[in-house]
SEDREN-336900 format. One record per residue (C-alpha): x negated, y negated, z negated; residue in three letters. Coordinates in steps of 0.2 Angstrom, whole numbers, plus 2048, in hexadecimal, padded with zeros to 3 digits. Layout:
REM SEDREN-336900
(pt (X, Y, Z), "ALA") ...
//
This chain:
REM SEDREN-336900
(pt (BA2, 20C, 822), "UNK") (pt (B92, 204, 81B), "UNK") (pt (B98, 1F9, 80D), "UNK") (pt (B8A, 1EC, 812), "UNK") (pt (B92, 1E9, 822), "UNK") (pt (BA1, 1E2, 819), "UNK") (pt (B98, 1D8, 80C), "UNK") (pt (B99, 1C5, 810), "UNK") (pt (BA5, 1C7, 81F), "UNK") (pt (BB6, 1C3, 816), "UNK") (pt (BC3, 1B7, 81D), "UNK") (pt (BBE, 1AA, 810), "UNK") (pt (BAC, 1A9, 814), "UNK") (pt (BAF, 19C, 822), "UNK") (pt (BB4, 190, 814), "UNK") (pt (BA4, 191, 80A), "UNK") (pt (B94, 188, 80F), "UNK") (pt (B87, 192, 804), "UNK") (pt (B78, 186, 808), "UNK") (pt (B82, 177, 803), "UNK") (pt (B89, 180, 7F4), "UNK") (pt (B77, 185, 7ED), "UNK") (pt (B71, 173, 7F0), "UNK") (pt (B7F, 16C, 7E5), "UNK") (pt (B7C, 178, 7D7), "UNK") (pt (B69, 175, 7D9), "UNK") (pt (B65, 188, 7DC), "UNK") (pt (B54, 187, 7E5), "UNK") (pt (B45, 192, 7E3), "UNK") (pt (B3E, 189, 7D4), "UNK") (pt (B4F, 18A, 7CB), "UNK") (pt (B50, 19D, 7CF), "UNK") (pt (B3F, 1A0, 7C8), "UNK") (pt (B43, 196, 7B9), "UNK") (pt (B53, 1A0, 7B5), "UNK") (pt (B49, 1B1, 7B8), "UNK") (pt (B3C, 1AB, 7AC), "UNK") (pt (B48, 1A5, 79F), "UNK") (pt (B50, 1B7, 79E), "UNK") (pt (B40, 1C0, 7A1), "UNK") (pt (B45, 1C8, 7B2), "UNK") (pt (B35, 1CD, 7BB), "UNK") (pt (B2E, 1D9, 7C8), "UNK") (pt (B2F, 1E8, 7BB), "UNK") (pt (B42, 1E4, 7BB), "UNK") (pt (B43, 1E4, 7CE), "UNK") (pt (B3A, 1F5, 7CE), "UNK") (pt (B46, 1FC, 7C2), "UNK") (pt (B55, 1F6, 7CB), "UNK") (pt (B4E, 1FD, 7DB), "UNK") (pt (B4C, 20E, 7D2), "UNK") (pt (B5F, 20D, 7CD), "UNK") (pt (B65, 20B, 7DF), "UNK") (pt (B67, 21E, 7E2), "UNK") (pt (B72, 21E, 7D2), "UNK") (pt (B7C, 210, 7D9), "UNK") (pt (B7D, 218, 7EA), "UNK") (pt (B84, 228, 7E3), "UNK") (pt (B91, 21F, 7D8), "UNK") (pt (B96, 210, 7E2), "UNK") (pt (BA7, 217, 7E8), "UNK") (pt (BAC, 21D, 7D7), "UNK") (pt (BA7, 20D, 7CF), "UNK") (pt (BB0, 202, 7DC), "UNK") (pt (BC0, 20D, 7DA), "UNK") (pt (BBF, 20C, 7C7), "UNK") (pt (BBC, 1F9, 7C8), "UNK") (pt (BCB, 1F5, 7D2), "UNK") (pt (BD6, 202, 7C9), "UNK") (pt (BD2, 1F7, 7B9), "UNK") (pt (BD6, 1E7, 7C3), "UNK") (pt (BE6, 1ED, 7CA), "UNK") (pt (BEC, 1F2, 7B9), "UNK") (pt (BEE, 1E0, 7B4), "UNK") (pt (BFB, 1D4, 7BB), "UNK") (pt (BEF, 1C4, 7BB), "UNK") (pt (BE1, 1CC, 7C4), "UNK") (pt (BED, 1D5, 7D0), "UNK") (pt (BF4, 1C4, 7D5), "UNK") (pt (BE2, 1BE, 7D9), "UNK") (pt (BDF, 1CE, 7E4), "UNK") (pt (BEF, 1CB, 7ED), "UNK") (pt (BE9, 1BA, 7F2), "UNK") (pt (BD9, 1C1, 7FB), "UNK") (pt (BDA, 1C3, 80E), "UNK") (pt (BD2, 1D4, 80C), "UNK") (pt (BDB, 1E4, 807), "UNK") (pt (BD7, 1EE, 7F8), "UNK") (pt (BCD, 1FB, 802), "UNK") (pt (BC3, 1ED, 80A), "UNK") (pt (BC0, 1E5, 7F9), "UNK") (pt (BBA, 1F6, 7F2), "UNK") (pt (BAD, 1F7, 800), "UNK") (pt (BA7, 1E5, 7FC), "UNK") (pt (BA6, 1EA, 7EA), "UNK") (pt (B9B, 1F9, 7EF), "UNK") (pt (B90, 1ED, 7F9), "UNK") (pt (B8E, 1E2, 7EA), "UNK") (pt (B89, 1F0, 7DF), "UNK") (pt (B7C, 1F6, 7EB), "UNK") (pt (B75, 1E4, 7EC), "UNK") (pt (B71, 1E4, 7DA), "UNK") (pt (B63, 1F0, 7DE), "UNK") (pt (B5E, 1E8, 7EF), "UNK") (pt (B4C, 1E4, 7E8), "UNK") (pt (B4D, 1D3, 7F0), "UNK") (pt (B52, 1C5, 7E3), "UNK") (pt (B4D, 1B6, 7EC), "UNK") (pt (B57, 1A6, 7F2), "UNK") (pt (B61, 1AF, 7FF), "UNK") (pt (B67, 1BC, 7F1), "UNK") (pt (B6D, 1AE, 7E6), "UNK") (pt (B74, 1A4, 7F4), "UNK") (pt (B7F, 1B4, 7F7), "UNK") (pt (B84, 1B4, 7E5), "UNK") (pt (B89, 1A2, 7E6), "UNK") (pt (B94, 1A6, 7F5), "UNK") (pt (B9C, 1B4, 7EC), "UNK") (pt (BA0, 1AA, 7DD), "UNK") (pt (BA7, 19C, 7E8), "UNK") (pt (BB2, 1A9, 7F1), "UNK") (pt (BB9, 1AE, 7E0), "UNK") (pt (BBD, 19C, 7DC), "UNK") (pt (BC5, 199, 7ED), "UNK") (pt (BD1, 1A8, 7E8), "UNK") (pt (BD5, 19E, 7D8), "UNK") (pt (BCE, 1AC, 7CD), "UNK") (pt (BCC, 1A5, 7BC), "UNK") (pt (BBB, 1A5, 7B5), "UNK") (pt (BC1, 1B0, 7A7), "UNK") (pt (BC5, 1BD, 7B4), "UNK") (pt (BB4, 1BB, 7BD), "UNK") (pt (BAA, 1BC, 7AD), "UNK") (pt (BB5, 1CA, 7A6), "UNK") (pt (BB3, 1D5, 7B4), "UNK") (pt (BA1, 1D7, 7B0), "UNK") (pt (BA7, 1E0, 7A0), "UNK") (pt (BAF, 1EC, 7AB), "UNK") (pt (B9F, 1EE, 7B5), "UNK") (pt (B95, 1F1, 7A5), "UNK") (pt (BA1, 1FF, 7A0), "UNK") (pt (BA0, 208, 7B1), "UNK") (pt (B8D, 205, 7B4), "UNK") (pt (B87, 20A, 7A3), "UNK") (pt (B91, 21A, 7A3), "UNK") (pt (B86, 21F, 7B2), "UNK") (pt (B76, 217, 7AC), "UNK") (pt (B79, 220, 79B), "UNK") (pt (B7A, 231, 7A4), "UNK") (pt (B6A, 22D, 7AD), "UNK") (pt (B61, 227, 79E), "UNK") (pt (B66, 237, 795), "UNK") (pt (B60, 241, 7A4), "UNK") (pt (B50, 238, 7A3), "UNK") (pt (B4E, 23C, 791), "UNK") (pt (B51, 24E, 794), "UNK") (pt (B45, 24F, 7A3), "UNK") (pt (B38, 246, 798), "UNK") (pt (B3A, 253, 78A), "UNK") (pt (B3A, 261, 796), "UNK") (pt (B29, 25B, 79E), "UNK") (pt (B22, 258, 78D), "UNK") (pt (B27, 26A, 788), "UNK") (pt (B1F, 271, 798), "UNK") (pt (B0F, 268, 794), "UNK") (pt (B0F, 26E, 782), "UNK") (pt (B12, 280, 787), "UNK") (pt (B05, 280, 794), "UNK") (pt (AF7, 277, 78A), "UNK") (pt (AFA, 27F, 779), "UNK") (pt (B00, 290, 77D), "UNK") (pt (B11, 297, 779), "UNK") (pt (B22, 292, 774), "UNK") (pt (B1D, 292, 761), "UNK") (pt (B12, 283, 763), "UNK") (pt (B20, 27A, 76C), "UNK") (pt (B2C, 27E, 75D), "UNK") (pt (B1F, 277, 751), "UNK") (pt (B1D, 267, 75B), "UNK") (pt (B30, 265, 759), "UNK") (pt (B2E, 266, 746), "UNK") (pt (B39, 275, 744), "UNK") (pt (B2B, 283, 740), "UNK") (pt (B27, 28A, 72F), "UNK") (pt (B14, 28B, 72F), "UNK") (pt (B0F, 27C, 725), "UNK") (pt (B15, 26E, 730), "UNK") (pt (B1C, 25F, 728), "UNK") (pt (B2D, 261, 731), "UNK") (pt (B2C, 251, 73B), "UNK") (pt (B2B, 24F, 74E), "UNK") (pt (B1A, 24F, 756), "UNK") (pt (B14, 23E, 75B), "UNK") (pt (B12, 242, 76D), "UNK") (pt (B24, 249, 76E), "UNK") (pt (B2B, 23A, 765), "UNK") (pt (B22, 22E, 771), "UNK") (pt (B28, 238, 77F), "UNK") (pt (B3A, 236, 77A), "UNK") (pt (B39, 224, 775), "UNK") (pt (B30, 220, 785), "UNK") (pt (B3E, 228, 78F), "UNK") (pt (B4C, 21F, 785), "UNK") (pt (B42, 20F, 787), "UNK") (pt (B41, 211, 799), "UNK") (pt (B53, 214, 79B), "UNK") (pt (B57, 205, 790), "UNK") (pt (B4B, 1FA, 79A), "UNK") (pt (B55, 200, 7AA), "UNK") (pt (B65, 1FA, 7A1), "UNK") (pt (B5D, 1EA, 79C), "UNK") (pt (B57, 1E7, 7AE), "UNK") (pt (B69, 1EA, 7B4), "UNK") (pt (B70, 1DE, 7A7), "UNK") (pt (B63, 1D0, 7AC), "UNK") (pt (B68, 1D1, 7BE), "UNK") (pt (B7A, 1D0, 7BA), "UNK") (pt (B77, 1C2, 7AE), "UNK") (pt (B6E, 1B8, 7BC), "UNK") (pt (B7D, 1BC, 7C8), "UNK") (pt (B89, 1B6, 7BB), "UNK") (pt (B7F, 1A6, 7B8), "UNK") (pt (B80, 1A2, 7CB), "UNK") (pt (B93, 1A6, 7CC), "UNK") (pt (B96, 19B, 7BD), "UNK") (pt (B8D, 18D, 7C5), "UNK") (pt (B98, 18F, 7D4), "UNK") (pt (BA7, 18D, 7C8), "UNK") (pt (BA0, 17F, 7BF), "UNK") (pt (B9C, 177, 7D0), "UNK") (pt (BAE, 179, 7D5), "UNK") (pt (BB4, 171, 7C5), "UNK") (pt (BA7, 163, 7C7), "UNK") (pt (BAE, 160, 7D9), "UNK") (pt (BBF, 15F, 7D2), "UNK") (pt (BBA, 154, 7C4), "UNK") (pt (BB1, 148, 7D0), "UNK") (pt (BC1, 148, 7DA), "UNK") (pt (BCB, 144, 7CB), "UNK") (pt (BBE, 137, 7C6), "UNK") (pt (BC0, 12F, 7D7), "UNK") (pt (BD2, 130, 7D6), "UNK") (pt (BD1, 128, 7C4), "UNK") (pt (BC5, 11B, 7CB), "UNK") (pt (BD2, 117, 7D9), "UNK") (pt (BE0, 117, 7CC), "UNK") (pt (BD6, 10D, 7C0), "UNK") (pt (BD3, 100, 7CD), "UNK") (pt (BE5, 100, 7D2), "UNK") (pt (BEA, 0FF, 7C0), "UNK") (pt (BDF, 0F1, 7BE), "UNK") (pt (BE6, 0E8, 7CD), "UNK") (pt (BF8, 0EC, 7C8), "UNK") (pt (BF7, 0E9, 7B6), "UNK") (pt (BED, 0D9, 7B5), "UNK") (pt (BFB, 0CE, 7BB), "UNK") (pt (C08, 0D7, 7B0), "UNK") (pt (BFC, 0D6, 7A1), "UNK") (pt (BFA, 0C3, 7A4), "UNK") (pt (C0D, 0C1, 7A6), "UNK") (pt (C0F, 0CC, 796), "UNK") (pt (C03, 0C2, 78D), "UNK") (pt (C0C, 0B2, 792), "UNK") (pt (C1D, 0BA, 78E), "UNK") (pt (C17, 0C1, 77D), "UNK") (pt (C12, 0AF, 778), "UNK") (pt (C23, 0A9, 77D), "UNK") (pt (C2B, 0B7, 774), "UNK") (pt (C21, 0B3, 764), "UNK") (pt (C27, 0A1, 765), "UNK") (pt (C39, 0A7, 768), "UNK") (pt (C37, 0B3, 75A), "UNK") (pt (C33, 0A5, 74E), "UNK") (pt (C42, 09C, 754), "UNK") (pt (C4D, 0AC, 751), "UNK") (pt (C46, 0AD, 740), "UNK") (pt (C4B, 09C, 73C), "UNK") (pt (C5C, 09E, 743), "UNK") (pt (C5E, 0AE, 73A), "UNK") (pt (C5A, 0A6, 729), "UNK") (pt (C67, 099, 72D), "UNK") (pt (C73, 0A6, 732), "UNK") (pt (C70, 0B0, 722), "UNK") (pt (C73, 0A0, 717), "UNK") (pt (C84, 09D, 721), "UNK") (pt (C89, 0AF, 71F), "UNK") (pt (C86, 0AE, 70C), "UNK") (pt (C91, 09E, 70B), "UNK") (pt (C9E, 0A7, 716), "UNK") (pt (C9D, 0B6, 70A), "UNK") (pt (CA1, 0AA, 6FB), "UNK") (pt (CAF, 0A2, 704), "UNK") (pt (CB7, 0B3, 709), "UNK") (pt (CB6, 0B8, 6F7), "UNK") (pt (CC0, 0A9, 6F3), "UNK") (pt (CCC, 0AD, 701), "UNK") (pt (CCD, 0BE, 6FA), "UNK") (pt (CD2, 0B8, 6E9), "UNK") (pt (CDF, 0AD, 6F1), "UNK") (pt (CE6, 0BB, 6FB), "UNK") (pt (CE7, 0C5, 6EB), "UNK") (pt (CF1, 0B7, 6E3), "UNK") (pt (CFC, 0B6, 6F2), "UNK") (pt (CFF, 0C8, 6F2), "UNK") (pt (D04, 0C7, 6DF), "UNK") (pt (D10, 0B9, 6E3), "UNK") (pt (D17, 0C2, 6F2), "UNK") (pt (D1B, 0D1, 6E6), "UNK") (pt (D24, 0C5, 6DA), "UNK") (pt (D2E, 0BD, 6E8), "UNK") (pt (D33, 0CE, 6EE), "UNK") (pt (D39, 0D2, 6DD), "UNK") (pt (D42, 0C2, 6DC), "UNK") (pt (D4A, 0C5, 6ED), "UNK") (pt (D50, 0D6, 6E7), "UNK") (pt (D58, 0CE, 6D8), "UNK") (pt (D60, 0C1, 6E3), "UNK") (pt (D66, 0CE, 6EF), "UNK") (pt (D6E, 0D7, 6E0), "UNK") (pt (D76, 0C7, 6DA), "UNK") (pt (D7D, 0C3, 6EB), "UNK") (pt (D83, 0D4, 6EC), "UNK") (pt (D8D, 0D2, 6DC), "UNK") (pt (D93, 0C0, 6E2), "UNK") (pt (D99, 0C8, 6F2), "UNK") (pt (DA3, 0D5, 6E8), "UNK") (pt (DAA, 0C7, 6DE), "UNK") (pt (DAE, 0BD, 6ED), "UNK") (pt (DB7, 0CC, 6F5), "UNK") (pt (DC1, 0CD, 6E5), "UNK") (pt (DC5, 0BA, 6E6), "UNK") (pt (DCA, 0BC, 6F8), "UNK") (pt (DD6, 0CA, 6F4), "UNK") (pt (DDD, 0BF, 6E5), "UNK") (pt (DDF, 0B0, 6F1), "UNK") (pt (DE8, 0BB, 6FE), "UNK") (pt (DF4, 0C1, 6F0), "UNK") (pt (DF7, 0AE, 6EB), "UNK") (pt (DF9, 0AA, 6FD), "UNK") (pt (E06, 0B7, 6FF), "UNK") (pt (E0F, 0B1, 6EF), "UNK") (pt (E0E, 0A0, 6F5), "UNK") (pt (E16, 0A5, 705), "UNK") (pt (E24, 0AD, 6FC), "UNK") (pt (E26, 09E, 6F1), "UNK") (pt (E27, 093, 700), "UNK") (pt (E33, 09F, 708), "UNK") (pt (E3E, 09E, 6F9), "UNK") (pt (E3D, 08B, 6F8), "UNK") (pt (E43, 08A, 70A), "UNK") (pt (E51, 096, 706), "UNK") (pt (E56, 08C, 6F7), "UNK") (pt (E55, 07C, 701), "UNK") (pt (E61, 084, 70E), "UNK") (pt (E6D, 08A, 700), "UNK") (pt (E6D, 078, 6F9), "UNK") (pt (E71, 072, 70A), "UNK") (pt (E7F, 07E, 70B), "UNK") (pt (E85, 079, 6F9), "UNK") (pt (E84, 067, 6FF), "UNK") (pt (E8F, 06B, 70E), "UNK") (pt (E9B, 074, 702), "UNK") (pt (E9B, 065, 6F6), "UNK") (pt (E9E, 059, 705), "UNK") (pt (EAD, 064, 70A), "UNK") (pt (EB3, 064, 6F8), "UNK") (pt (EB0, 051, 6F7), "UNK") (pt (EBB, 050, 706), "UNK") (pt (EC8, 05B, 6FE), "UNK") (pt (EC7, 051, 6EE), "UNK") (pt (EC9, 041, 6F8), "UNK") (pt (ED9, 048, 701), "UNK") (pt (EDF, 04F, 6F0), "UNK") (pt (EDD, 03D, 6E9), "UNK") (pt (EE6, 036, 6F7), "UNK") (pt (EF3, 044, 6F5), "UNK") (pt (EF5, 03F, 6E3), "UNK") (pt (EF6, 02D, 6E8), "UNK") (pt (F03, 031, 6F4), "UNK") (pt (F0C, 03C, 6E7), "UNK") (pt (F0C, 02E, 6DB), "UNK") (pt (F13, 022, 6E8), "UNK") (pt (F20, 02E, 6EC), "UNK") (pt (F24, 031, 6DA), "UNK") (pt (F26, 01E, 6D8), "UNK") (pt (F31, 01D, 6E7), "UNK") (pt (F3C, 02A, 6E0), "UNK") (pt (F3D, 01E, 6D1), "UNK") (pt (F36, 02A, 6C5), "UNK") (pt (F45, 035, 6C9), "UNK") (pt (F39, 044, 6CA), "UNK") (pt (F2E, 046, 6BB), "UNK") (pt (F27, 056, 6C2), "UNK") (pt (F20, 04D, 6D1), "UNK") (pt (F18, 040, 6C6), "UNK") (pt (F10, 04D, 6BC), "UNK") (pt (F0A, 056, 6CB), "UNK") (pt (F03, 046, 6D2), "UNK") (pt (EFB, 042, 6C1), "UNK") (pt (EF3, 054, 6C1), "UNK") (pt (EEE, 053, 6D3), "UNK") (pt (EE6, 041, 6D0), "UNK") (pt (EDE, 048, 6C0), "UNK") (pt (ED7, 057, 6C9), "UNK") (pt (ED1, 04C, 6D7), "UNK") (pt (EC8, 040, 6CB), "UNK") (pt (EC1, 04F, 6C1), "UNK") (pt (EBC, 057, 6D2), "UNK") (pt (EB3, 047, 6D7), "UNK") (pt (EAA, 046, 6C6), "UNK") (pt (EA5, 058, 6C8), "UNK") (pt (EA0, 055, 6DA), "UNK") (pt (E96, 046, 6D5), "UNK") (pt (E8E, 051, 6C8), "UNK") (pt (E8B, 05E, 6D4), "UNK") (pt (E84, 052, 6E1), "UNK") (pt (E78, 04B, 6D3), "UNK") (pt (E73, 05D, 6CF), "UNK") (pt (E71, 061, 6E1), "UNK") (pt (E67, 051, 6E4), "UNK") (pt (E5B, 056, 6D5), "UNK") (pt (E5A, 068, 6DC), "UNK") (pt (E56, 060, 6ED), "UNK") (pt (E49, 055, 6E7), "UNK") (pt (E41, 063, 6DC), "UNK") (pt (E43, 06F, 6EB), "UNK") (pt (E3A, 062, 6F6), "UNK") (pt (E2D, 05F, 6E9), "UNK") (pt (E2B, 072, 6E8), "UNK") (pt (E2A, 074, 6FA), "UNK") (pt (E1D, 066, 6FB), "UNK") (pt (E13, 06E, 6EC), "UNK") (pt (E15, 07F, 6F4), "UNK") (pt (E0E, 078, 705), "UNK") (pt (E00, 070, 6FC), "UNK") (pt (DFD, 080, 6F2), "UNK") (pt (DFD, 08A, 703), "UNK") (pt (DF1, 07E, 70B), "UNK") (pt (DE6, 07E, 6FB), "UNK") (pt (DE7, 091, 6FB), "UNK") (pt (DE3, 092, 70E), "UNK") (pt (DD5, 086, 70B), "UNK") (pt (DCF, 090, 6FC), "UNK") (pt (DD0, 0A0, 706), "UNK") (pt (DC7, 099, 714), "UNK") (pt (DB9, 093, 708), "UNK") (pt (DB9, 0A3, 6FF), "UNK") (pt (DB7, 0AC, 710), "UNK") (pt (DAA, 0A0, 715), "UNK") (pt (DA1, 0A3, 704), "UNK") (pt (DA3, 0B6, 707), "UNK") (pt (D9B, 0B4, 718), "UNK") (pt (D8D, 0A9, 712), "UNK") (pt (D8B, 0B5, 704), "UNK") (pt (D8A, 0C3, 710), "UNK") (pt (D7D, 0B9, 71A), "UNK") (pt (D74, 0B5, 70A), "UNK") (pt (D74, 0C8, 706), "UNK") (pt (D6D, 0CC, 717), "UNK") (pt (D61, 0BE, 716), "UNK") (pt (D5C, 0C3, 705), "UNK") (pt (D5A, 0D5, 70B), "UNK") (pt (D4F, 0CF, 71A), "UNK") (pt (D46, 0C4, 70E), "UNK") (pt (D42, 0D3, 703), "UNK") (pt (D3D, 0DD, 712), "UNK") (pt (D33, 0CF, 718), "UNK") (pt (D2A, 0CD, 707), "UNK") (pt (D27, 0DF, 707), "UNK") (pt (D1E, 0DD, 718), "UNK") (pt (D16, 0CD, 711), "UNK") (pt (D10, 0D7, 702), "UNK") (pt (D0A, 0E5, 70D), "UNK") (pt (D02, 0D9, 719), "UNK") (pt (CFA, 0CF, 70B), "UNK") (pt (CF3, 0DF, 703), "UNK") (pt (CEC, 0E4, 714), "UNK") (pt (CE6, 0D3, 716), "UNK") (pt (CDE, 0D4, 705), "UNK") (pt (CD6, 0E4, 70A), "UNK") (pt (CD0, 0DD, 71B), "UNK") (pt (CC9, 0CE, 712), "UNK") (pt (CC0, 0D9, 706), "UNK") (pt (CB9, 0E3, 715), "UNK") (pt (CB5, 0D2, 71D), "UNK") (pt (CAC, 0CD, 70E), "UNK") (pt (CA2, 0DD, 70D), "UNK") (pt (C9E, 0DB, 720), "UNK") (pt (C98, 0CA, 71E), "UNK") (pt (C8E, 0D0, 70F), "UNK") (pt (C87, 0DD, 71A), "UNK") (pt (C84, 0D1, 728), "UNK") (pt (C7B, 0C6, 71C), "UNK") (pt (C70, 0D4, 716), "UNK") (pt (C6E, 0D9, 729), "UNK") (pt (C69, 0C7, 72D), "UNK") (pt (C5D, 0C8, 71F), "UNK") (pt (C56, 0D8, 726), "UNK") (pt (C56, 0D0, 737), "UNK") (pt (C4C, 0C1, 731), "UNK") (pt (C3F, 0CD, 729), "UNK") (pt (C3F, 0D7, 739), "UNK") (pt (C3E, 0C7, 744), "UNK") (pt (C2F, 0C3, 739), "UNK") (pt (C28, 0D4, 73C), "UNK") (pt (C2B, 0D2, 74F), "UNK") (pt (C23, 0C1, 74F), "UNK") (pt (C13, 0C9, 747), "UNK") (pt (C14, 0D8, 752), "UNK") (pt (C16, 0CD, 761), "UNK") (pt (C07, 0C4, 75C), "UNK") (pt (BFE, 0D4, 75A), "UNK") (pt (C05, 0D9, 76B), "UNK") (pt (BFE, 0CA, 773), "UNK") (pt (BED, 0CE, 76C), "UNK") (pt (BEF, 0E0, 771), "UNK") (pt (BF3, 0DA, 783), "UNK") (pt (BE2, 0D2, 784), "UNK") (pt (BDA, 0E2, 77D), "UNK") (pt (BE3, 0EC, 78A), "UNK") (pt (BDC, 0E1, 797), "UNK") (pt (BCB, 0E3, 791), "UNK") (pt (BCE, 0F6, 78F), "UNK") (pt (BD3, 0F7, 7A1), "UNK") (pt (BC3, 0EE, 7A6), "UNK") (pt (BB9, 0FA, 79B), "UNK") (pt (BC2, 109, 7A3), "UNK") (pt (BBE, 104, 7B4), "UNK") (pt (BAC, 101, 7B0), "UNK") (pt (BAB, 111, 7A6), "UNK") (pt (BB3, 11B, 7B4), "UNK") (pt (BA6, 114, 7C0), "UNK") (pt (B98, 118, 7B4), "UNK") (pt (B9E, 12A, 7B1), "UNK") (pt (BA0, 12D, 7C4), "UNK") (pt (B8E, 127, 7C7), "UNK") (pt (B87, 131, 7B9), "UNK") (pt (B90, 141, 7BF), "UNK") (pt (B8B, 13E, 7D1), "UNK") (pt (B79, 13C, 7CB), "UNK") (pt (B79, 14D, 7C1), "UNK") (pt (B80, 157, 7CF), "UNK") 
//
C-alpha cells in the first residue's frame, strides 16, 4: 500500500479545520517565508532534500518500524498510541508517508498547513508536548544513521573519482601515492591540495544534506509547537472567559456580603471595645475574689486545726466516759448488793416483828395466868382465913402464890415494857429499812439512768469523734478545694488579663479587617477590570 494514500485520512481528521488553524496561528505565506529566511532554508536545501528522497524511500519501512518500536517500549507513549483510532500498522504507514513528505520538494503553505494538521492531531490524542518534541530525537538517531552511511559513501566515491582522475592524468599509481603524501621521493608527507579539497567537499556536501534535513524538521517542529501553543491559548482563553464570568459572579455575590461584613466588622469593633471594658472589670473582680478566697483559705485552715483539737478532746471525753461508765457499773453492782442486804434486813425485821407479836401473845397468856394465879392466891387466902388460920400451909401457899403472881406481873410488865421498846425499835427499823430500800431503789434507778446516759454519752462522744474526723477530713478537703479555687481564680484573673489584651488585639484586628474589606472590594473591582483587559489583549494577539 502506498503510504501517501493513508496520510491525512485518519479518523481524527474530521475534527481538525486546517484553514482555521493556520489563520489562528498566523501561518500565511509571509510568515512562512520569514521563518525560512530566519533559519536559512532556501532552494539549495530544497534540492538537497529532493536528492535525499531515494535514501528515504529505501529506508522508510525500517525507520518507521524502529520508530514505533521505541515508542512502544515506553508506557507513557504507548498510552497515547492506544488512544489513536488507527492501529500500529496504519500508524507506521502514516509515519512512512510523513518521512517521504520531508523530501517532497514543495514547501509552500499547503505543506505547512498539513504540518499544522499533524501537530493538532497529536494534541487531540493528548500527546504531551515533551513526547512530540522528544520523538524528533528518535528521528535524528534513525535518519542520521542512514544519512551518515550515504555521506561516507559519497566521500568514498569522491576519493575514487579523484584517484581515477589522478591516475589518468599523471600516469601510474605512484603519482597517486605521492598525492596522498605517503611516497618517499622528496614529498613533504602531506595530502595534496586537490585530494584534500575533494575529501572536504564531499564531507561538506554530506553535512549540508544533514543541515537541510535539520532545517525542514525544525520548520515542521515550529508549526507543530504553534498548534500546541494555539491549543493552550484556546484553553487559556476559555479559562479566562470562565474566570471573567466567575469574577463577575464573584463581584455580584461578594459585594453584598462585603457590605454586610463591613457593617458587621464595625459592630464587632464596638462590641470588642465593650468586651475589653467588661474584661478589665472582670479582671479586677477576680483579683478581689482571689484575695477573699485567700482569707477563706486561712479561716478554713484555722477551722481544720480547731476540728483536730475538738476531735482530740472528744477522744479524751470518750475515754473519761468509758471510765465513768465502768465506775457506774461497779456502783450498780454495789447498789444491787446493798439492795439485797436491805431486803434481807427488811425480811429479818418482819420476822422479828412476828416473833414479838408471838411473845406478846405469850405474855398475854402469862398475864392471864398471873391474873388467875393472883385470884387463886386471893381465894387461898380467903379460904385460909376461913379456916381460921387452922392451916398454916395453906396460908403459906396462898402467900407464895400471891407473891409469885405479883412477881409474875412485875416480870410481865417489865417484859411488856421491853416488848414495847422492841416493837417501837422494830417499827422504826422497818420504817428505816423501807426508807433505805426506797432510797436504794431510787439510787439504783438513778445509777442505772446515769449508766444509760453515760452509755449514750459514750456513743455520742464516739459519734462526735467520728464526726470530727469527718469534719477534719472535710475541712482538709475544703482547704484543698479553696486553695485550688484560689489558684483557679488567680488563673482566671490572669486569663481575664490575657482576654483583655486579646480583646484589644481583636479590636485592632477588626479595625484592620474593616479596612481590609474595603481593600477586598476594590481588589475585586480591579480583578474584574484586569480580567477583561487580559482577555482583550490575548484576543488581540491571537
